[in-house]
C-alpha positions as CSV (number, residue, x, y, z in Angstrom):
1,X,0.0,-0.1,0.0
2,X,1.4,3.4,-1.0
3,X,1.2,6.6,0.7
4,X,-1.5,7.9,-1.6
5,X,-3.7,5.0,-0.8
6,X,-3.1,5.3,3.0
7,X,-3.9,9.0,2.9
8,X,-7.2,8.4,1.0
9,X,-8.2,5.4,3.5
10,X,-7.6,7.8,6.6
11,X,-9.5,10.6,4.8
12,X,-12.3,8.2,4.3
13,X,-12.5,7.0,7.9
14,X,-12.3,10.7,9.1
15,X,-15.2,11.5,6.8
16,X,-17.4,9.0,8.8
17,X,-16.7,11.1,12.0
18,X,-16.8,14.6,10.6
19,X,-16.4,16.7,7.5
20,X,-12.9,17.5,6.3
21,X,-11.8,20.9,6.8
22,X,-10.8,22.9,3.7
23,X,-7.2,22.7,4.7
24,X,-7.6,18.8,5.2
25,X,-9.3,18.6,1.8
26,X,-6.6,20.8,0.0
27,X,-3.8,18.4,1.5
28,X,-5.7,15.3,0.4
29,X,-6.0,16.8,-3.1
30,X,-2.4,17.4,-3.2
31,X,-1.5,13.9,-2.2
32,X,-4.0,12.5,-4.6
33,X,-2.8,14.5,-7.7
34,X,0.9,14.3,-6.9
35,X,2.5,12.1,-9.3
36,X,6.1,11.1,-9.0
37,X,8.1,11.4,-12.2
38,X,11.6,10.5,-12.8
39,X,13.6,13.1,-14.5
40,X,16.4,11.7,-16.6
41,X,19.7,13.5,-16.8
42,X,20.7,14.5,-20.2
43,X,24.1,15.5,-21.5
44,X,23.1,19.1,-21.5
45,X,22.1,18.6,-17.8
46,X,25.4,17.1,-17.0
47,X,27.3,20.0,-18.6
48,X,25.2,22.5,-16.7
49,X,25.7,20.5,-13.5
50,X,29.4,20.6,-13.9
51,X,29.5,24.2,-14.6
52,X,27.3,25.2,-11.8
53,X,28.9,22.9,-9.2
54,X,32.2,24.7,-9.6
55,X,30.4,28.0,-8.7
56,X,27.9,27.2,-5.9
57,X,27.2,24.4,-3.4
58,X,24.9,21.5,-4.2
59,X,21.7,22.8,-2.6
60,X,21.9,26.1,-4.8
61,X,22.6,24.0,-7.9
62,X,19.5,21.8,-7.2
63,X,17.3,25.1,-6.8
64,X,18.8,26.5,-10.0
65,X,18.2,23.3,-11.9
66,X,14.8,22.5,-10.5
67,X,16.0,19.2,-8.9
68,X,16.4,17.9,-5.4
69,X,19.5,18.2,-3.3
70,X,19.8,14.6,-3.2
71,X,19.4,14.1,-7.0
72,X,22.2,16.7,-7.5
73,X,24.6,15.3,-5.0
74,X,23.9,11.7,-6.3
75,X,24.5,12.7,-10.0
76,X,27.8,14.6,-9.1
77,X,28.9,11.3,-7.4
78,X,28.0,9.2,-10.4
79,X,29.8,11.6,-12.8
80,X,33.0,11.4,-10.6
81,X,32.8,7.7,-10.7
82,X,32.4,7.6,-14.4
83,X,35.4,9.8,-14.7
84,X,37.5,7.5,-12.5
85,X,36.4,4.5,-14.5
86,X,37.5,6.3,-17.9
87,X,41.0,7.0,-16.4
88,X,41.8,3.3,-15.7
């Protein structure tokens, strides 16, 4: 069972006791509408990442590129590993 299904279940149970508040309804809509999508890294993204990572910290690069901090740090690590593999 995923987080979306759990949220809907609990909202249904809560509705049996009382009506959802507007804030609760809005939160539920956000959870239901949220679609997780995987953004692939293109060669252009890699070049931008390399350029920006020399100029600013990972969290600033992530904000600039519209990605998560984790995604940027993970990609930098993978690019470094690829570079080391090519040197061998």
